[in-house]
One Martini backbone bead per residue (centre of mass of N, CA, C, O) as a GRO file, in nm:
protein
  537
    1MET     BB    1  -1.687  -3.037   0.734
    2THR     BB    2  -1.538  -3.008   0.997
    3ASN     BB    3  -1.393  -3.290   0.993
    4ILE     BB    4  -1.205  -3.227   0.755
    5TYR     BB    5  -1.044  -2.995   0.888
    6ASP     BB    6  -0.972  -3.141   1.162
    7SER     BB    7  -0.801  -3.379   1.022
    8ILE     BB    8  -0.605  -3.122   0.946
    9ASP     BB    9  -0.368  -3.038   1.210
   10SER     BB   10  -0.105  -3.022   1.011
   11GLU     BB   11   0.148  -3.006   0.792
   12ASP     BB   12   0.181  -3.307   0.749
   13ALA     BB   13  -0.120  -3.354   0.681
   14LEU     BB   14  -0.119  -3.164   0.438
   15VAL     BB   15   0.080  -3.322   0.272
   16ALA     BB   16  -0.082  -3.583   0.266
   17ALA     BB   17  -0.335  -3.464   0.120
   18SER     BB   18  -0.187  -3.372  -0.130
   19LEU     BB   19  -0.093  -3.648  -0.221
   20ALA     BB   20  -0.377  -3.786  -0.227
   21LEU     BB   21  -0.467  -3.570  -0.466
   22GLY     BB   22  -0.194  -3.588  -0.675
   23ALA     BB   23   0.070  -3.413  -0.658
   24GLU     BB   24   0.281  -3.628  -0.790
   25ASN     BB   25   0.105  -3.605  -1.083
   26ALA     BB   26   0.175  -3.285  -1.077
   27GLY     BB   27   0.363  -2.999  -1.201
   28GLY     BB   28   0.599  -3.158  -1.254
   29PRO     BB   29   0.896  -3.159  -1.130
   30TRP     BB   30   1.055  -3.199  -0.843
   31ALA     BB   31   1.182  -3.065  -0.567
   32ALA     BB   32   1.374  -3.130  -0.298
   33ALA     BB   33   1.184  -2.995  -0.089
   34GLU     BB   34   0.932  -3.162  -0.175
   35ILE     BB   35   1.042  -3.436  -0.113
   36ASN     BB   36   1.093  -3.390   0.187
   37LEU     BB   37   0.799  -3.346   0.250
   38GLY     BB   38   0.699  -3.620   0.165
   39LYS     BB   39   0.867  -3.782   0.378
   40SER     BB   40   0.704  -3.606   0.619
   41ALA     BB   41   0.443  -3.719   0.604
   42GLY     BB   42   0.162  -3.796   0.723
   43LYS     BB   43  -0.116  -3.940   0.763
   44SER     BB   44  -0.334  -4.060   0.564
   45PRO     BB   45  -0.624  -3.983   0.469
   46SER     BB   46  -0.918  -4.062   0.417
   47LYS     BB   47  -1.125  -4.126   0.160
   48LYS     BB   48  -1.347  -3.930   0.251
   49VAL     BB   49  -1.171  -3.677   0.284
   50VAL     BB   50  -1.058  -3.673  -0.009
   51ALA     BB   51  -1.332  -3.656  -0.154
   52ALA     BB   52  -1.424  -3.394  -0.026
   53LEU     BB   53  -1.187  -3.217  -0.119
   54LYS     BB   54  -1.230  -3.262  -0.415
   55GLU     BB   55  -1.512  -3.152  -0.439
   56LEU     BB   56  -1.434  -2.858  -0.345
   57ILE     BB   57  -1.242  -2.805  -0.570
   58GLN     BB   58  -1.443  -2.853  -0.811
   59ALA     BB   59  -1.631  -2.611  -0.679
   60GLY     BB   60  -1.395  -2.368  -0.624
   61GLU     BB   61  -1.237  -2.435  -0.384
   62ASP     BB   62  -0.980  -2.396  -0.093
   63PRO     BB   63  -0.909  -2.600   0.156
   64LEU     BB   64  -0.597  -2.596   0.174
   65GLY     BB   65  -0.558  -2.283   0.202
   66ASP     BB   66  -0.732  -2.261   0.458
   67ILE     BB   67  -0.567  -2.447   0.634
   68PHE     BB   68  -0.296  -2.303   0.605
   69SER     BB   69  -0.401  -2.029   0.732
   70GLY     BB   70  -0.456  -2.172   1.009
   71LEU     BB   71  -0.170  -2.297   1.077
   72ARG     BB   72  -0.068  -2.017   0.981
   73SER     BB   73   0.002  -1.734   1.068
   74SER     BB   74   0.016  -1.415   0.952
   75GLU     BB   75   0.306  -1.366   1.055
   76GLU     BB   76   0.433  -1.617   0.917
   77ARG     BB   77   0.332  -1.547   0.620
   78ARG     BB   78   0.463  -1.255   0.591
   79GLU     BB   79   0.755  -1.337   0.530
   80ASN     BB   80   0.638  -1.425   0.223
   81GLY     BB   81   0.365  -1.280   0.150
   82ALA     BB   82   0.109  -1.472   0.241
   83THR     BB   83  -0.197  -1.380   0.084
   84TYR     BB   84  -0.517  -1.486   0.038
   85THR     BB   85  -0.757  -1.469  -0.204
   86PRO     BB   86  -1.062  -1.401  -0.268
   87ALA     BB   87  -1.276  -1.553  -0.490
   88PRO     BB   88  -1.422  -1.299  -0.619
   89ILE     BB   89  -1.149  -1.171  -0.715
   90VAL     BB   90  -1.042  -1.394  -0.886
   91GLN     BB   91  -1.289  -1.408  -1.084
   92THR     BB   92  -1.273  -1.117  -1.183
   93MET     BB   93  -0.982  -1.141  -1.309
   94VAL     BB   94  -1.043  -1.375  -1.502
   95ASP     BB   95  -1.282  -1.240  -1.655
   96TRP     BB   96  -1.117  -1.015  -1.780
   97ALA     BB   97  -0.926  -1.218  -1.954
   98THR     BB   98  -1.146  -1.354  -2.159
   99SER     BB   99  -1.102  -1.151  -2.408
  100LYS     BB  100  -0.862  -1.346  -2.429
  101ASN     BB  101  -0.611  -1.601  -2.577
  102PRO     BB  102  -0.401  -1.775  -2.411
  103CYS     BB  103  -0.119  -2.008  -2.403
  104ARG     BB  104  -0.043  -1.881  -2.116
  105ILE     BB  105  -0.006  -1.914  -1.757
  106VAL     BB  106   0.107  -1.686  -1.488
  107ASP     BB  107   0.197  -1.738  -1.141
  108PRO     BB  108   0.424  -1.579  -0.935
  109GLY     BB  109   0.239  -1.649  -0.648
  110VAL     BB  110   0.064  -1.921  -0.620
  111GLY     BB  111   0.039  -2.101  -0.387
  112SER     BB  112  -0.272  -2.282  -0.408
  113ALA     BB  113  -0.390  -2.198  -0.701
  114ARG     BB  114  -0.641  -2.006  -0.736
  115PHE     BB  115  -0.581  -1.877  -1.007
  116LEU     BB  116  -0.487  -2.126  -1.184
  117THR     BB  117  -0.745  -2.289  -1.175
  118ARG     BB  118  -0.948  -2.083  -1.294
  119ALA     BB  119  -0.789  -2.017  -1.547
  120GLY     BB  120  -0.769  -2.309  -1.658
  121LEU     BB  121  -1.081  -2.335  -1.695
  122ALA     BB  122  -1.113  -2.083  -1.889
  123PHE     BB  123  -0.837  -2.212  -2.041
  124PRO     BB  124  -0.819  -2.525  -2.184
  125LYS     BB  125  -0.529  -2.460  -2.364
  126ALA     BB  126  -0.356  -2.370  -2.149
  127ASN     BB  127  -0.064  -2.325  -1.996
  128LEU     BB  128   0.073  -2.381  -1.660
  129VAL     BB  129   0.231  -2.146  -1.430
  130GLY     BB  130   0.388  -2.185  -1.112
  131ILE     BB  131   0.527  -1.978  -0.841
  132ASP     BB  132   0.733  -2.064  -0.550
  133ILE     BB  133   0.915  -2.063  -0.229
  134ASP     BB  134   0.705  -2.265  -0.102
  135PRO     BB  135   0.683  -2.602  -0.065
  136LEU     BB  136   0.388  -2.623   0.037
  137ALA     BB  137   0.247  -2.444  -0.168
  138SER     BB  138   0.339  -2.612  -0.419
  139LEU     BB  139   0.193  -2.873  -0.320
  140MET     BB  140  -0.094  -2.754  -0.319
  141ALA     BB  141  -0.098  -2.672  -0.615
  142ARG     BB  142  -0.073  -2.959  -0.729
  143ALA     BB  143  -0.330  -3.069  -0.595
  144ASN     BB  144  -0.534  -2.874  -0.718
  145LEU     BB  145  -0.469  -2.934  -1.020
  146ALA     BB  146  -0.528  -3.228  -1.009
  147ALA     BB  147  -0.820  -3.221  -0.902
  148ALA     BB  148  -0.910  -3.024  -1.150
  149GLY     BB  149  -0.765  -3.152  -1.418
  150LEU     BB  150  -0.459  -2.984  -1.471
  151GLY     BB  151  -0.179  -3.141  -1.452
  152ALA     BB  152  -0.085  -3.195  -1.759
  153ARG     BB  153  -0.062  -2.846  -1.804
  154SER     BB  154   0.148  -2.823  -1.554
  155ARG     BB  155   0.364  -2.595  -1.363
  156VAL     BB  156   0.566  -2.616  -1.058
  157LEU     BB  157   0.785  -2.373  -0.922
  158LEU     BB  158   1.060  -2.376  -0.706
  159GLY     BB  159   1.090  -2.028  -0.666
  160ASP     BB  160   1.198  -1.723  -0.811
  161TYR     BB  161   1.050  -1.488  -1.011
  162ARG     BB  162   1.310  -1.311  -1.070
  163ARG     BB  163   1.430  -1.570  -1.241
  164PHE     BB  164   1.215  -1.552  -1.454
  165SER     BB  165   1.250  -1.603  -1.841
  166GLU     BB  166   1.022  -1.724  -2.001
  167ARG     BB  167   0.921  -1.776  -2.344
  168VAL     BB  168   0.668  -1.749  -2.585
  169ASP     BB  169   0.491  -1.719  -2.877
  170GLY     BB  170   0.255  -1.663  -2.736
  171SER     BB  171   0.044  -1.551  -2.515
  172THR     BB  172   0.048  -1.412  -2.177
  173LEU     BB  173  -0.090  -1.463  -1.854
  174TYR     BB  174  -0.067  -1.247  -1.577
  175ILE     BB  175  -0.162  -1.380  -1.250
  176GLY     BB  176  -0.224  -1.232  -0.914
  177ASN     BB  177  -0.052  -1.221  -0.579
  178PRO     BB  178   0.185  -1.056  -0.487
  179PRO     BB  179   0.408  -1.035  -0.253
  180TYR     BB  180   0.413  -0.884   0.079
  181VAL     BB  181   0.726  -0.719   0.145
  182ARG     BB  182   0.925  -0.553   0.323
  183HIS     BB  183   1.230  -0.404   0.284
  184HIS     BB  184   1.372  -0.520   0.548
  185GLN     BB  185   1.344  -0.835   0.419
  186ILE     BB  186   1.540  -0.745   0.183
  187ALA     BB  187   1.801  -0.823   0.019
  188PRO     BB  188   2.062  -0.645  -0.108
  189LYS     BB  189   2.089  -0.808  -0.380
  190TRP     BB  190   1.795  -0.725  -0.466
  191LYS     BB  191   1.823  -0.423  -0.461
  192GLU     BB  192   2.035  -0.434  -0.690
  193TRP     BB  193   1.853  -0.559  -0.894
  194LEU     BB  194   1.637  -0.336  -0.910
  195ALA     BB  195   1.826  -0.111  -1.009
  196ALA     BB  196   1.944  -0.264  -1.261
  197GLU     BB  197   1.673  -0.320  -1.408
  198ALA     BB  198   1.560  -0.029  -1.419
  199SER     BB  199   1.799   0.098  -1.582
  200LYS     BB  200   1.734  -0.060  -1.848
  201LEU     BB  201   1.457   0.141  -1.851
  202ASP     BB  202   1.535   0.425  -1.736
  203LEU     BB  203   1.500   0.373  -1.425
  204SER     BB  204   1.424   0.413  -1.095
  205ALA     BB  205   1.498   0.293  -0.759
  206SER     BB  206   1.393   0.193  -0.439
  207LYS     BB  207   1.499   0.051  -0.129
  208LEU     BB  208   1.182   0.079  -0.011
  209ALA     BB  209   1.070  -0.138  -0.164
  210GLY     BB  210   0.853  -0.376  -0.212
  211LEU     BB  211   0.805  -0.685  -0.350
  212HIS     BB  212   0.578  -0.606  -0.561
  213VAL     BB  213   0.761  -0.427  -0.730
  214TYR     BB  214   0.942  -0.656  -0.839
  215PHE     BB  215   0.712  -0.802  -0.994
  216PHE     BB  216   0.653  -0.590  -1.195
  217LEU     BB  217   0.940  -0.572  -1.312
  218ALA     BB  218   0.972  -0.873  -1.393
  219THR     BB  219   0.740  -0.862  -1.598
  220ALA     BB  220   0.846  -0.634  -1.782
  221ARG     BB  221   1.108  -0.799  -1.850
  222CYS     BB  222   0.974  -1.082  -1.955
  223ALA     BB  223   0.777  -0.971  -2.131
  224LYS     BB  224   0.569  -0.926  -2.422
  225PRO     BB  225   0.405  -0.821  -2.656
  226LYS     BB  226   0.060  -0.892  -2.576
  227ASP     BB  227   0.085  -0.933  -2.308
  228PHE     BB  228  -0.099  -0.996  -1.999
  229GLY     BB  229  -0.271  -0.851  -1.688
  230ALA     BB  230  -0.337  -0.931  -1.322
  231PHE     BB  231  -0.294  -0.750  -1.022
  232ILE     BB  232  -0.282  -0.789  -0.663
  233THR     BB  233  -0.228  -0.516  -0.427
  234ALA     BB  234  -0.108  -0.298  -0.253
  235SER     BB  235  -0.184   0.062  -0.295
  236GLU     BB  236   0.066   0.245  -0.210
  237TRP     BB  237   0.209   0.286  -0.504
  238LEU     BB  238   0.023   0.538  -0.581
  239ASP     BB  239   0.200   0.742  -0.362
  240VAL     BB  240   0.464   0.656  -0.299
  241ASN     BB  241   0.779   0.696  -0.383
  242TYR     BB  242   0.852   0.390  -0.448
  243GLY     BB  243   0.602   0.381  -0.665
  244ALA     BB  244   0.718   0.515  -0.917
  245LEU     BB  245   0.798   0.270  -1.073
  246VAL     BB  246   0.513   0.155  -1.122
  247ARG     BB  247   0.399   0.407  -1.260
  248SER     BB  248   0.595   0.402  -1.495
  249LEU     BB  249   0.523   0.118  -1.599
  250VAL     BB  250   0.225   0.178  -1.655
  251LEU     BB  251   0.310   0.411  -1.872
  252GLY     BB  252   0.481   0.201  -2.004
  253SER     BB  253   0.580  -0.128  -2.060
  254LEU     BB  254   0.320  -0.246  -1.922
  255GLY     BB  255   0.043  -0.120  -1.991
  256GLY     BB  256  -0.190   0.036  -1.856
  257LYS     BB  257  -0.552   0.016  -1.804
  258SER     BB  258  -0.623  -0.041  -1.488
  259ILE     BB  259  -0.766   0.073  -1.158
  260THR     BB  260  -0.872  -0.106  -0.861
  261VAL     BB  261  -0.999  -0.003  -0.558
  262ILE     BB  262  -1.007  -0.164  -0.229
  263ASP     BB  263  -1.136  -0.144   0.048
  264PRO     BB  264  -1.096  -0.271   0.374
  265THR     BB  265  -1.398  -0.340   0.424
  266ALA     BB  266  -1.379  -0.589   0.199
  267GLN     BB  267  -1.133  -0.772   0.249
  268PRO     BB  268  -0.892  -0.841   0.027
  269PHE     BB  269  -0.719  -0.900   0.299
  270PRO     BB  270  -0.795  -1.097   0.562
  271ASP     BB  271  -0.516  -1.029   0.739
  272ALA     BB  272  -0.561  -0.713   0.641
  273ALA     BB  273  -0.613  -0.365   0.683
  274THR     BB  274  -0.608  -0.317   0.333
  275THR     BB  275  -0.555  -0.151   0.056
  276ALA     BB  276  -0.641  -0.231  -0.274
  277ALA     BB  277  -0.498  -0.315  -0.611
  278ILE     BB  278  -0.609  -0.354  -0.939
  279THR     BB  279  -0.397  -0.433  -1.214
  280THR     BB  280  -0.409  -0.373  -1.557
  281PHE     BB  281  -0.246  -0.516  -1.855
  282GLU     BB  282  -0.042  -0.438  -2.162
  283ILE     BB  283   0.211  -0.498  -2.338
  284GLY     BB  284   0.285  -0.186  -2.498
  285ALA     BB  285   0.064  -0.028  -2.427
  286LYS     BB  286  -0.099   0.316  -2.511
  287PRO     BB  287  -0.334   0.453  -2.370
  288THR     BB  288  -0.480   0.739  -2.335
  289SER     BB  289  -0.637   0.597  -2.092
  290VAL     BB  290  -0.709   0.533  -1.744
  291TYR     BB  291  -0.883   0.335  -1.536
  292PHE     BB  292  -1.078   0.445  -1.240
  293GLN     BB  293  -1.163   0.275  -0.930
  294ARG     BB  294  -1.400   0.224  -0.643
  295VAL     BB  295  -1.456  -0.002  -0.362
  296GLU     BB  296  -1.631  -0.124  -0.057
  297LYS     BB  297  -1.748  -0.388  -0.193
  298LEU     BB  298  -1.751  -0.689  -0.344
  299GLU     BB  299  -2.027  -0.651  -0.485
  300GLN     BB  300  -1.905  -0.389  -0.650
  301LEU     BB  301  -1.683  -0.486  -0.849
  302GLY     BB  302  -1.732  -0.634  -1.106
  303GLU     BB  303  -1.593  -0.479  -1.383
  304LEU     BB  304  -1.311  -0.440  -1.524
  305GLY     BB  305  -1.219  -0.149  -1.701
  306LYS     BB  306  -1.365   0.075  -1.535
  307GLY     BB  307  -1.473   0.424  -1.503
  308ARG     BB  308  -1.241   0.659  -1.466
  309LYS     BB  309  -1.094   0.870  -1.696
  310VAL     BB  310  -0.739   0.910  -1.732
  311HIS     BB  311  -0.500   1.078  -1.859
  312ARG     BB  312  -0.169   1.027  -1.921
  313ASP     BB  313  -0.069   1.323  -1.877
  314ARG     BB  314  -0.173   1.347  -1.587
  315LEU     BB  315  -0.026   1.103  -1.468
  316GLY     BB  316   0.258   1.213  -1.528
  317ALA     BB  317   0.207   1.479  -1.331
  318GLU     BB  318   0.142   1.285  -1.106
  319SER     BB  319   0.248   1.166  -0.771
  320ARG     BB  320  -0.056   1.089  -0.713
  321TRP     BB  321  -0.348   0.846  -0.745
  322SER     BB  322  -0.581   0.775  -0.544
  323HIS     BB  323  -0.767   1.022  -0.587
  324LEU     BB  324  -0.866   0.915  -0.877
  325THR     BB  325  -1.067   0.692  -0.761
  326ARG     BB  326  -1.249   0.938  -0.699
  327ALA     BB  327  -1.532   1.045  -0.763
  328ALA     BB  328  -1.664   1.332  -0.836
  329GLU     BB  329  -1.823   1.519  -0.600
  330LYS     BB  330  -2.131   1.664  -0.555
  331PRO     BB  331  -2.211   1.909  -0.372
  332PRO     BB  332  -2.414   2.031  -0.181
  333GLU     BB  333  -2.585   2.286  -0.124
  334GLY     BB  334  -2.333   2.503   0.015
  335PHE     BB  335  -2.101   2.320  -0.061
  336VAL     BB  336  -1.748   2.233  -0.039
  337GLU     BB  337  -1.424   2.212  -0.084
  338LEU     BB  338  -1.174   2.261   0.123
  339GLY     BB  339  -0.971   2.379  -0.093
  340GLU     BB  340  -1.142   2.650  -0.132
  341LEU     BB  341  -1.055   2.756   0.164
  342CYS     BB  342  -0.792   2.559   0.197
  343ARG     BB  343  -0.471   2.497   0.259
  344VAL     BB  344  -0.272   2.196   0.268
  345HIS     BB  345  -0.004   2.124   0.507
  346ARG     BB  346   0.265   1.974   0.583
  347GLY     BB  347   0.500   1.946   0.791
  348ALA     BB  348   0.803   1.958   0.888
  349VAL     BB  349   1.114   1.796   0.842
  350THR     BB  350   1.373   1.733   1.051
  351GLY     BB  351   1.544   1.437   1.052
  352ALA     BB  352   1.586   1.489   1.391
  353ASN     BB  353   1.423   1.495   1.672
  354ASP     BB  354   1.653   1.466   1.897
  355VAL     BB  355   1.770   1.748   1.807
  356TRP     BB  356   1.515   1.960   1.723
  357ILE     BB  357   1.407   1.884   1.998
  358ALA     BB  358   1.407   2.019   2.281
  359GLY     BB  359   1.664   2.000   2.543
  360VAL     BB  360   1.939   1.942   2.718
  361HIS     BB  361   2.122   1.984   2.456
  362SER     BB  362   1.982   2.307   2.426
  363ASP     BB  363   2.083   2.463   2.637
  364GLY     BB  364   2.089   2.826   2.596
  365LEU     BB  365   1.892   2.893   2.392
  366PRO     BB  366   1.710   3.117   2.242
  367ASP     BB  367   1.379   3.198   2.207
  368SER     BB  368   1.392   3.278   1.900
  369VAL     BB  369   1.450   2.941   1.820
  370LEU     BB  370   1.182   2.864   1.989
  371PHE     BB  371   0.891   2.649   1.898
  372PRO     BB  372   0.600   2.576   1.964
  373THR     BB  373   0.493   2.226   1.900
  374ILE     BB  374   0.357   1.987   1.711
  375THR     BB  375   0.475   1.630   1.777
  376ARG     BB  376   0.191   1.497   1.844
  377ALA     BB  377  -0.115   1.365   1.781
  378ARG     BB  378  -0.227   1.375   2.069
  379GLU     BB  379  -0.232   1.691   2.096
  380VAL     BB  380  -0.489   1.702   1.918
  381LEU     BB  381  -0.688   1.488   2.033
  382ASP     BB  382  -0.678   1.621   2.339
  383ALA     BB  383  -0.801   1.927   2.269
  384ASP     BB  384  -1.097   1.947   2.175
  385GLY     BB  385  -1.064   2.172   1.925
  386LEU     BB  386  -0.859   2.341   2.133
  387LEU     BB  387  -0.567   2.546   2.135
  388ALA     BB  388  -0.488   2.782   2.395
  389ASP     BB  389  -0.201   2.660   2.467
  390SER     BB  390   0.176   2.585   2.493
  391ALA     BB  391   0.277   2.463   2.769
  392ARG     BB  392   0.286   2.137   2.676
  393LEU     BB  393   0.483   2.191   2.457
  394ARG     BB  394   0.719   2.145   2.251
  395CYS     BB  395   1.029   2.245   2.111
  396VAL     BB  396   1.152   2.383   1.811
  397ILE     BB  397   1.452   2.417   1.631
  398ASP     BB  398   1.474   2.728   1.436
  399LEU     BB  399   1.712   2.827   1.227
  400PRO     BB  400   1.862   3.034   1.040
  401ALA     BB  401   2.031   3.025   0.754
  402ASP     BB  402   2.139   3.311   0.850
  403LEU     BB  403   2.345   3.356   1.131
  404ASP     BB  404   2.398   3.678   1.100
  405GLU     BB  405   2.120   3.762   1.223
  406LEU     BB  406   2.237   3.728   1.493
  407ALA     BB  407   2.325   3.794   1.780
  408THR     BB  408   2.607   3.749   1.942
  409ALA     BB  409   2.501   3.579   2.182
  410ASP     BB  410   2.328   3.393   2.016
  411ARG     BB  411   2.549   3.285   1.827
  412ASN     BB  412   2.711   3.144   2.047
  413ALA     BB  413   2.496   2.948   2.137
  414VAL     BB  414   2.451   2.821   1.856
  415ASN     BB  415   2.740   2.711   1.818
  416LYS     BB  416   2.731   2.521   2.056
  417PHE     BB  417   2.496   2.350   1.951
  418LEU     BB  418   2.613   2.260   1.679
  419LYS     BB  419   2.827   2.079   1.790
  420ILE     BB  420   2.628   1.881   1.907
  421ALA     BB  421   2.466   1.822   1.642
  422ARG     BB  422   2.711   1.696   1.498
  423ALA     BB  423   2.756   1.467   1.710
  424MET     BB  424   2.453   1.358   1.633
  425GLY     BB  425   2.429   1.383   1.299
  426ALA     BB  426   2.258   1.631   1.170
  427ASN     BB  427   2.454   1.674   0.897
  428LYS     BB  428   2.407   1.368   0.751
  429GLY     BB  429   2.142   1.348   0.652
  430TYR     BB  430   1.915   1.361   0.401
  431VAL     BB  431   1.766   1.625   0.485
  432ALA     BB  432   2.013   1.803   0.545
  433SER     BB  433   2.142   1.769   0.248
  434HIS     BB  434   1.857   1.915   0.122
  435ARG     BB  435   1.932   2.186   0.239
  436LYS     BB  436   2.044   2.492   0.245
  437ALA     BB  437   2.061   2.452   0.567
  438TRP     BB  438   2.108   2.204   0.789
  439TRP     BB  439   2.008   2.391   1.055
  440SER     BB  440   1.727   2.449   0.888
  441VAL     BB  441   1.404   2.347   0.916
  442GLY     BB  442   1.146   2.519   0.825
  443LEU     BB  443   0.897   2.627   0.955
  444ARG     BB  444   0.592   2.694   0.948
  445ALA     BB  445   0.354   2.873   0.980
  446ALA     BB  446   0.092   2.917   1.172
  447ALA     BB  447  -0.189   2.742   1.192
  448PRO     BB  448  -0.526   2.785   1.248
  449ILE     BB  449  -0.533   2.482   1.161
  450ILE     BB  450  -0.509   2.145   1.295
  451SER     BB  451  -0.413   1.811   1.189
  452THR     BB  452  -0.435   1.501   1.151
  453TYR     BB  453  -0.334   1.200   0.924
  454MET     BB  454  -0.252   0.941   1.120
  455ALA     BB  455  -0.467   0.660   1.199
  456ARG     BB  456  -0.717   0.452   1.378
  457ARG     BB  457  -0.878   0.708   1.262
  458PRO     BB  458  -1.005   0.987   1.238
  459PRO     BB  459  -0.928   1.297   1.212
  460GLY     BB  460  -0.807   1.568   1.396
  461PHE     BB  461  -0.917   1.899   1.514
  462ILE     BB  462  -0.790   2.241   1.554
  463ILE     BB  463  -0.771   2.537   1.715
  464ASN     BB  464  -0.483   2.775   1.689
  465LYS     BB  465  -0.443   2.993   1.949
  466ALA     BB  466  -0.120   2.930   2.014
  467ASP     BB  467   0.066   2.935   1.760
  468ALA     BB  468   0.149   2.664   1.664
  469ARG     BB  469   0.341   2.450   1.534
  470HIS     BB  470   0.431   2.188   1.274
  471ILE     BB  471   0.499   1.883   1.188
  472ASN     BB  472   0.481   1.573   1.002
  473ILE     BB  473   0.225   1.473   1.204
  474ALA     BB  474   0.085   1.719   1.051
  475HIS     BB  475  -0.159   1.953   0.951
  476GLY     BB  476  -0.216   2.260   0.778
  477LEU     BB  477  -0.477   2.507   0.780
  478TYR     BB  478  -0.502   2.761   0.519
  479PRO     BB  479  -0.673   3.026   0.465
  480ARG     BB  480  -0.747   3.214   0.179
  481GLU     BB  481  -0.939   3.347   0.377
  482PRO     BB  482  -1.050   3.496   0.627
  483LEU     BB  483  -1.163   3.366   0.942
  484THR     BB  484  -1.370   3.357   1.175
  485GLU     BB  485  -1.407   3.222   1.477
  486LYS     BB  486  -1.690   3.113   1.410
  487ALA     BB  487  -1.604   2.964   1.148
  488LYS     BB  488  -1.381   2.786   1.265
  489LYS     BB  489  -1.557   2.633   1.458
  490ALA     BB  490  -1.763   2.518   1.256
  491LEU     BB  491  -1.549   2.359   1.100
  492VAL     BB  492  -1.429   2.186   1.327
  493ASP     BB  493  -1.695   2.055   1.418
  494TYR     BB  494  -1.750   1.921   1.147
  495LEU     BB  495  -1.488   1.753   1.102
  496GLN     BB  496  -1.505   1.581   1.370
  497VAL     BB  497  -1.788   1.429   1.271
  498ASN     BB  498  -1.786   1.393   0.925
  499ILE     BB  499  -1.517   1.227   0.915
  500SER     BB  500  -1.385   0.949   0.762
  501GLN     BB  501  -1.177   0.686   0.674
  502ARG     BB  502  -1.268   0.651   0.372
  503SER     BB  503  -1.108   0.916   0.275
  504GLY     BB  504  -0.865   0.746   0.289
  505ARG     BB  505  -0.572   0.549   0.349
  506THR     BB  506  -0.516   0.202   0.405
  507TYR     BB  507  -0.307   0.011   0.591
  508ALA     BB  508  -0.127  -0.194   0.732
  509GLY     BB  509  -0.296  -0.223   1.048
  510GLY     BB  510  -0.519   0.028   0.995
  511LEU     BB  511  -0.387   0.278   0.881
  512THR     BB  512  -0.492   0.614   0.822
  513LYS     BB  513  -0.431   0.830   0.536
  514PHE     BB  514  -0.391   1.196   0.473
  515GLU     BB  515  -0.340   1.367   0.222
  516PRO     BB  516  -0.354   1.691   0.135
  517ARG     BB  517  -0.536   1.643  -0.115
  518GLU     BB  518  -0.745   1.468   0.019
  519MET     BB  519  -0.830   1.683   0.228
  520GLU     BB  520  -0.930   1.894   0.008
  521ARG     BB  521  -1.175   1.691  -0.087
  522LEU     BB  522  -1.345   1.764   0.126
  523ILE     BB  523  -1.670   1.812   0.244
  524ILE     BB  524  -1.806   2.140   0.314
  525PRO     BB  525  -1.910   2.406   0.430
  526GLY     BB  526  -1.967   2.705   0.330
  527PRO     BB  527  -1.911   3.030   0.406
  528ALA     BB  528  -2.207   3.102   0.486
  529MET     BB  529  -2.247   2.866   0.691
  530LEU     BB  530  -2.007   2.929   0.871
  531ALA     BB  531  -2.087   3.217   0.948
  532ALA     BB  532  -2.357   3.128   1.090
  533GLY     BB  533  -2.289   2.852   1.273
  534SER     BB  534  -2.548   2.665   1.163
  535ILE     BB  535  -2.482   2.320   1.172
  536ALA     BB  536  -2.553   2.015   1.082
  537LEU     BB  537  -2.401   1.713   1.229
   0.00000   0.00000   0.00000
């Protein structure tokens, strides 16, 4: 087996192997870029290698995709959002679809056709359509389809799925792994497309949306009632502001049926430590409830369309959905959810740290508008559970909304500073424009306990004896009822040791994030246990 993979050691060799497997006889007419690839093909592999590759393909494996993933680094493939899906996930998604009988199957980011070949075998009468912008990927897809005996009913289109608009009389299954590309790499013309197409559905779209959001919208735009599908994507759309478009589509024209979140420990995307979400849908459907479930290992994946039922009305009222994938955990006797003891609030957003964190530019401001503040997560992590004083913290400038509250001398110093702040653009940003007064950051009151919320590790917690404020790199824990110092110490000691990354959401790159509501769901010792101060950690 090793010799087979070692013998295909370049992209030209991979092109040659694809041609030898019959790519030129499958998948419809070639595009010019594919023809050019064919002309640059390397030396054709031996018959023994071709036979071995074909045997692997017919056994359900994807040697071409595996070789491609080895030849191109994850960084190179990330430009087009090419992350190949593990076979168990592909099969689970195809299995979910077998309850219906589509006449056509569309994979919008076909890659090497992992989804399309398995779906084609599951539906022996369905026509197969794969779309990809990468000529080499489309060539591999043609080869896999040909080797699997599916070439005669396949079409592989070299192009952009956002331009795909073909409809057929029967139902279509849309299935695959839409590419994940950050908004920074998306051309302005496509951002305009997103806004325009969303507005046709009376929805709004954010220019910060990643490419997978475009694919959800393109599907809702192209599909017709009774079409159905399953997409696996990064899960961040469940919670982030730009994901509101997908959430609206799931509750609207896309017809969401279920959402299954896969923790990064299961490696749903082998190239990235990212939480994944499998979304199943039926165009035009409006089920009373949507099923939510979460798995930590691929062996737990099981059947899609099961789990916790969440009513549509609740989903419409929720701005974040990932916490709904966690089954309500019954705390052990004497334990409660953190939210029963504390409210959790993220710190204020300054909108321009270089302006609102004091420095040389703010010399002369009175102490009354300077507040020692947690401005770096490291300040929490290094405090070892207790922030005793604020000597090493930077100050945040927090001016009152009504500047007439200030004494004359203080007002003159503030006016001088505001001229500098304007010159630095502090009055023009999005955050400033949405404040009652652009110059008033609005720091929260000092929180008795402060925590980090995004890192490549579990969150850190400190008792805030220094009465420091916090900005949006941290959360403040505000007890609903006063806690003794003994109880606060017991709570922080417990949280420092017993909270894992699994309780949050993990993004590309391994960063784990805890939203305030997610943190409030953490299970902690109840008031009586904290008051006693003797908790087994």
